[in-house]
VEXLUMNU-406867 format. One line per 10 residues: number of its first residue (from 1); their letters; for each residue x, y, z of C-alpha. Coordinates in nm, 4 decimals. Each point is the difference from the previous one (the first is absolute). Example, Ala and Ser with C-alpha at 12.3 -4.5 7.8 and 13.67 -1.06 7.14 Angstrom:
2
1 = as = 1.2300:-0.4500:0.7800 | 0.1370:0.3440:-0.0660
//
This chain:
323
1 = xxxxxxxxxx = 3.3502:0.2688:7.6929 | -0.1055:0.3661:0.0231 | -0.3450:0.1053:0.2145 | -0.2051:0.3046:0.0205 | -0.2728:0.1117:0.1558 | -0.2401:-0.2667:-0.2195 | 0.1170:-0.2409:0.1920 | -0.2261:0.1241:0.2550 | -0.3461:-0.0005:-0.2204 | -0.2613:-0.2339:0.1471
11 = xxxxxxxxxx = -0.2852:-0.1505:-0.2040 | -0.2234:0.2804:0.1850 | -0.3700:-0.2480:-0.0409 | 0.2000:-0.3451:0.0973 | 0.1334:0.1196:0.3053 | -0.2591:0.2257:0.1019 | -0.2023:-0.3279:-0.0256 | 0.2666:-0.1459:0.1939 | -0.0372:0.2235:0.2837 | -0.3380:-0.0579:0.0580
21 = xxxxxxxxxx = -0.0485:-0.3424:0.0169 | 0.2751:0.0556:0.2535 | -0.1947:0.2509:0.1584 | -0.3352:-0.1745:0.0167 | 0.2186:-0.3517:0.1200 | 0.1821:0.1818:0.2908 | -0.3509:0.1659:0.0600 | -0.1336:-0.3741:0.0710 | 0.2324:-0.1744:0.1676 | 0.1893:0.1308:0.1973
31 = xxxxxxxxxx = -0.0940:0.2989:0.0660 | -0.3812:-0.0612:0.0104 | -0.1034:0.3326:-0.1009 | -0.2887:0.1525:-0.2117 | 0.1993:0.2659:-0.1761 | 0.2392:0.2435:0.0441 | 0.0628:0.3511:0.1734 | 0.2148:0.2329:-0.2420 | 0.1522:0.3732:0.1735 | -0.0161:0.2265:-0.3065
41 = xxxxxxxxxx = 0.2545:0.2296:-0.0306 | -0.0747:0.1204:-0.4027 | 0.3084:-0.1833:0.0212 | 0.0913:-0.2366:-0.2847 | 0.1030:-0.2930:0.1881 | -0.3353:0.0094:0.2189 | -0.2360:0.0506:-0.3541 | 0.1736:-0.2662:-0.1626 | -0.0304:-0.2222:0.3212 | -0.3914:0.1421:0.0466
51 = xxxxxxxxxx = -0.0483:-0.0665:-0.4013 | 0.1431:-0.3201:0.0948 | -0.2354:-0.1154:0.2521 | -0.2986:0.1187:-0.2022 | 0.1076:-0.2149:-0.3092 | 0.0115:-0.2352:0.2202 | -0.2294:-0.0303:0.2751 | -0.2721:0.2682:-0.1582 | -0.0676:0.4092:0.1072 | -0.2429:-0.1410:0.3050
61 = xxxxxxxxxx = 0.2980:-0.2477:0.1525 | 0.2008:0.3084:0.0145 | 0.0176:0.2820:0.2816 | 0.2363:0.3586:-0.0691 | 0.1818:0.2050:0.2348 | 0.0430:0.3420:-0.0133 | 0.1691:0.0748:0.2727 | 0.1606:0.3787:-0.0087 | 0.2106:0.2163:0.2824 | 0.0339:0.3500:0.0282
71 = xxxxxxxxxx = 0.3062:0.0482:-0.2277 | -0.1484:-0.2718:-0.2837 | 0.0320:0.1125:-0.3967 | -0.3534:0.0747:-0.0488 | 0.0260:-0.1988:-0.3318 | 0.0480:-0.2551:0.1581 | -0.3888:-0.0155:0.1587 | -0.0949:0.1007:-0.3149 | 0.2197:-0.2649:-0.2821 | -0.1556:-0.2513:0.3254
81 = xxxxxxxxxx = -0.3274:0.0755:-0.1054 | -0.0099:0.0459:-0.3562 | 0.1487:-0.4292:0.0144 | -0.2294:-0.0989:0.2923 | -0.3550:0.1472:-0.2650 | 0.1979:-0.2069:-0.3075 | 0.0559:-0.2972:0.1867 | -0.3972:0.0542:0.1403 | 0.1823:-0.1061:0.3484 | -0.1773:0.1363:0.3071
91 = xxxxxxxxxx = 0.1866:0.2540:0.2233 | 0.0681:0.1821:0.3401 | 0.1996:0.3085:0.0825 | 0.2058:-0.0005:0.3053 | 0.1647:0.2700:0.0657 | 0.2939:-0.0517:0.2466 | 0.1742:0.3652:0.0666 | -0.2356:0.0000:0.3551 | 0.1388:-0.3401:0.0853 | 0.3947:0.0792:-0.0796
101 = xxxxxxxxxx = -0.0348:0.3840:0.1416 | -0.1216:-0.2212:0.3349 | 0.2741:-0.2320:-0.0375 | 0.2261:0.3083:0.0028 | 0.1453:-0.1066:-0.3832 | 0.0389:0.3587:-0.1004 | 0.0960:0.1015:0.3555 | 0.2793:-0.1979:0.0892 | 0.1415:-0.0245:-0.4490 | 0.0125:0.3375:0.0295
111 = xxxxxxxxxx = 0.1951:0.0352:0.3716 | 0.3026:-0.1880:-0.2077 | 0.0139:0.1907:-0.2710 | 0.0160:0.3288:0.2490 | 0.3109:-0.2036:0.1316 | 0.2174:0.1478:-0.3587 | -0.3516:0.2486:-0.1140 | -0.0832:0.1961:0.2803 | -0.2357:0.2223:-0.1672 | -0.1135:-0.2898:-0.0909
121 = xxxxxxxxxx = -0.3995:0.0909:0.0387 | -0.3517:0.0892:-0.1026 | -0.0881:-0.0087:-0.3968 | 0.3705:-0.1325:-0.0843 | -0.0241:-0.3145:-0.2129 | 0.3338:-0.3364:0.0328 | 0.1017:-0.2936:-0.1664 | 0.2413:-0.2075:0.0869 | 0.2550:-0.1174:-0.3424 | 0.2551:-0.2949:0.0073
131 = xxxxxxxxxx = 0.3550:0.0107:-0.1552 | 0.0146:-0.1168:-0.3068 | 0.2263:-0.3129:-0.0350 | 0.1318:0.2395:-0.3055 | 0.1997:0.2290:0.2211 | 0.2607:-0.1599:0.1021 | -0.0207:0.0588:0.3503 | -0.1855:-0.2687:0.1597 | -0.3740:-0.1393:0.0482 | -0.0078:0.1012:0.3672
141 = xxxxxxxxxx = -0.0647:0.3806:-0.0806 | -0.2988:0.1309:0.0442 | -0.1790:0.4009:-0.0358 | -0.2489:0.2098:0.0986 | -0.1479:0.2079:-0.2506 | -0.2175:0.2515:0.1544 | -0.2380:0.2853:-0.1578 | -0.1133:0.2994:0.2051 | -0.2628:0.1939:-0.0443 | 0.0611:0.2697:-0.2889
151 = xxxxxxxxxx = 0.1542:-0.3742:-0.1790 | 0.3915:0.0736:0.0412 | 0.1239:-0.3620:0.0076 | 0.2580:-0.1150:0.2777 | 0.2253:-0.3228:0.0544 | 0.1701:-0.0896:0.2099 | 0.1881:-0.4185:0.1197 | -0.1779:-0.1239:0.2640 | 0.1542:-0.1669:0.2829 | -0.0887:-0.4112:0.0337
161 = xxxxxxxxxx = -0.2172:0.1049:0.2788 | -0.2096:0.2695:-0.1667 | -0.0276:-0.2388:-0.3341 | -0.1424:-0.3030:0.2730 | -0.2239:0.2269:0.1373 | -0.1164:0.1897:-0.3362 | -0.0949:-0.3499:-0.1069 | -0.0773:-0.2211:0.2857 | -0.3168:0.3213:0.0223 | -0.1167:-0.0401:-0.3607
171 = xxxxxxxxxx = 0.0061:-0.3345:0.0413 | -0.2962:0.0107:0.1803 | -0.1844:0.1374:-0.2687 | 0.0161:-0.3330:-0.1766 | -0.0800:-0.2062:0.3274 | -0.2387:0.2471:0.0764 | -0.1914:-0.1315:-0.3505 | 0.0813:-0.3019:0.0475 | -0.1703:-0.0230:0.3146 | -0.3632:0.1258:-0.2063
181 = xxxxxxxxxx = 0.1068:-0.2146:-0.2583 | -0.0471:-0.3207:0.1952 | -0.3246:0.1421:0.2151 | -0.1422:-0.0088:-0.2855 | 0.1098:-0.3561:-0.0985 | -0.1057:-0.1319:0.2941 | -0.3633:0.1564:0.0327 | -0.0831:-0.1093:-0.4157 | 0.2215:-0.3866:0.0932 | 0.2047:0.1164:-0.2866
191 = xxxxxxxxxx = 0.4199:-0.0024:-0.0248 | 0.1606:0.2795:-0.0753 | 0.2465:0.0402:-0.2768 | 0.3401:0.1369:-0.0424 | 0.1226:0.2496:-0.3072 | 0.4001:-0.0392:0.0247 | 0.1704:-0.0866:-0.3639 | 0.2613:-0.1814:-0.0590 | 0.2538:0.2435:0.0853 | -0.1372:0.1866:0.3082
201 = xxxxxxxxxx = -0.0204:-0.4057:0.1443 | 0.3365:-0.0718:-0.1039 | 0.1999:0.2405:0.1783 | -0.2616:0.1275:0.2996 | -0.1667:0.3076:-0.1217 | -0.2606:-0.0727:0.2627 | -0.1653:0.0591:0.3255 | 0.0860:-0.3143:0.2354 | -0.3910:-0.0094:0.1215 | -0.0987:0.2493:-0.1759
211 = xxxxxxxxxx = -0.0077:-0.0607:-0.4059 | 0.2159:-0.2287:-0.0108 | -0.2730:-0.1881:0.2160 | -0.2838:-0.2276:-0.2361 | -0.1425:-0.3838:0.0092 | 0.0598:-0.0066:-0.3842 | 0.2438:0.2140:-0.2316 | -0.1701:-0.0245:-0.3623 | 0.3118:0.1428:-0.2035 | 0.2774:-0.0009:0.2443
221 = xxxxxxxxxx = 0.1831:-0.1953:-0.2672 | -0.0580:0.2466:-0.3016 | 0.2856:0.2244:-0.0736 | -0.1576:0.3852:-0.0587 | 0.0172:-0.0172:-0.3036 | -0.2379:-0.2966:-0.0378 | -0.2257:0.1649:0.2706 | -0.0399:0.3232:-0.2648 | -0.1260:-0.2843:-0.2825 | -0.2398:-0.1947:0.1929
231 = xxxxxxxxxx = -0.1345:0.3739:0.0893 | -0.0208:0.0320:-0.3602 | -0.1901:-0.3238:-0.0763 | -0.1765:0.0750:0.2730 | -0.1737:0.2669:-0.0538 | 0.1820:0.2902:0.3023 | -0.0874:0.3292:-0.1448 | 0.2688:0.1258:-0.1945 | 0.0246:0.2957:0.3441 | 0.1428:-0.3193:0.1964
241 = xxxxxxxxxx = 0.2133:-0.0972:-0.2535 | 0.1426:0.3255:-0.0590 | 0.0378:0.1091:0.3133 | 0.4163:-0.0553:0.1286 | 0.0118:-0.2379:0.3033 | -0.0012:0.2207:0.3028 | 0.0489:-0.0442:0.3485 | -0.3029:0.2118:0.1525 | 0.1551:0.0010:0.3071 | 0.1690:0.3796:0.0307
251 = xxxxxxxxxx = -0.1244:0.3033:-0.0160 | 0.1837:0.0897:-0.2666 | -0.0514:-0.2165:-0.3145 | 0.2403:-0.2639:-0.0951 | 0.0332:-0.3113:-0.2284 | 0.1119:-0.2947:0.0628 | 0.3153:0.0192:-0.1858 | 0.1000:0.3541:0.1788 | -0.0370:-0.2112:0.3462 | 0.0793:-0.4186:-0.0130
261 = xxxxxxxxxx = 0.0959:-0.0973:-0.3162 | 0.2504:0.3184:-0.1421 | -0.0719:-0.1162:-0.3689 | -0.3712:-0.0120:-0.2232 | -0.1696:-0.3154:0.0448 | 0.0362:-0.1543:-0.3664 | 0.3914:0.0289:0.0737 | 0.0280:-0.1355:0.3473 | -0.2659:-0.3031:-0.1341 | 0.2704:-0.0954:-0.2390
271 = xxxxxxxxxx = 0.2751:0.0344:0.2365 | -0.1515:-0.2566:0.2213 | -0.0954:-0.2238:-0.2419 | 0.3579:-0.0074:-0.1514 | 0.1475:-0.0687:0.4003 | -0.3571:-0.2486:0.0138 | 0.1131:-0.1829:-0.3398 | 0.4020:-0.0268:0.0503 | 0.0363:0.2939:-0.2791 | 0.3584:0.2018:0.0830
281 = xxxxxxxxxx = -0.0178:0.4099:0.0125 | 0.1421:-0.0047:-0.3931 | -0.2843:-0.1761:-0.0963 | -0.1914:0.2188:0.2060 | 0.1115:0.3242:-0.0643 | -0.0651:-0.0603:-0.3893 | -0.3432:-0.0694:0.0675 | -0.0467:0.3410:0.2547 | 0.2305:0.2162:-0.2061 | 0.2320:-0.0044:0.3635
291 = xxxxxxxxxx = 0.3360:-0.0225:0.0137 | 0.0820:-0.2837:0.2042 | 0.1474:0.1024:0.3085 | -0.3440:0.2117:0.0480 | -0.1587:-0.3502:-0.0886 | 0.2625:-0.1296:0.3346 | -0.1879:0.2407:0.1763 | -0.3108:-0.0624:-0.0050 | 0.0510:-0.3575:0.0722 | 0.1678:0.0959:0.2945
301 = xxxxxxxxxx = -0.2743:0.2462:0.0984 | -0.2099:-0.3125:-0.0409 | 0.2187:-0.2453:0.2177 | -0.0168:0.2912:0.2269 | -0.4145:0.0303:0.0410 | 0.0152:-0.3987:-0.0300 | 0.1492:-0.0148:0.3448 | -0.2659:0.1767:0.1850 | -0.2828:-0.1160:-0.2039 | 0.0738:-0.3878:0.1920
311 = xxxxxxxxxx = -0.0884:0.1552:0.3537 | -0.2978:0.1682:-0.1791 | -0.1358:-0.2981:-0.1070 | 0.1133:-0.1766:0.2826 | -0.3234:-0.1737:0.2067 | 0.0802:0.0368:0.3579 | 0.2704:-0.2259:0.1867 | -0.0933:-0.2207:0.2929 | 0.2451:-0.1956:0.2231 | -0.1526:-0.3914:-0.0875
321 = xxx = -0.1482:-0.0929:-0.3564 | -0.3492:0.0278:0.0466 | -0.2323:-0.1430:-0.1917
//
């Protein structure tokens, strides 16, 4: 029996009610918290998480945080504010650039860049790009894309030490944001609501003890296309629904597809759904318009990223069970 993107279609209102009931019960017990804190990035996932919380708990029990840094896209803050105004939630701006600078986030990253691009300095911008699973060159390759002050771009293959160093420095951004989310959650007796969707949760597109940390994750079971379905039903502003998913981590613009998933989220959703439900590569190719070998390459990439996700989601290890 054939399948298509329609297999991922939800009854949005039923799903919103189901998630809302779960959130209320989870806050009541076992969390025993009064409300939720949500970091608002201006993206679709945090917007839907906040809107679900407001629908379930009321705006007076949802607190939003804006946490821009020196390299954030200004549109992220503008869209986050539009969402907060639409939902009627209280918010605060916590500018984390000075914290990151004091911890050496930017300086450490730039030092790694200069190992392969000595001219990199003031006025330059950068991003990290992972090798596409469709290139045939292997999934372990990573690339630095940098632009000089005049906008001229250069692309350099990164050795593992430079890649790991840049990621380690960039991860300081997510961990700093999470620290502030828990500060506000503690003072309010609230829980922290995480915002990863199924693609991110399944394939490890989050930072351990950063955006992967939370007390509850209301949309972790939803494919990205399903998040967009709920966004429309919840009245998330159209500007947010139209915005391409971005990392908003690097100083050069970058989409999540370019950085991590290698496919538009609609196609990746179908590939992941097919893999999870035992569909053949031929059936998946017909549903996506991809070639069979491209589907198989996408599945290989999913399997590789799932191996990373295992360690990201694992609890701390102990010599003996402690309970």
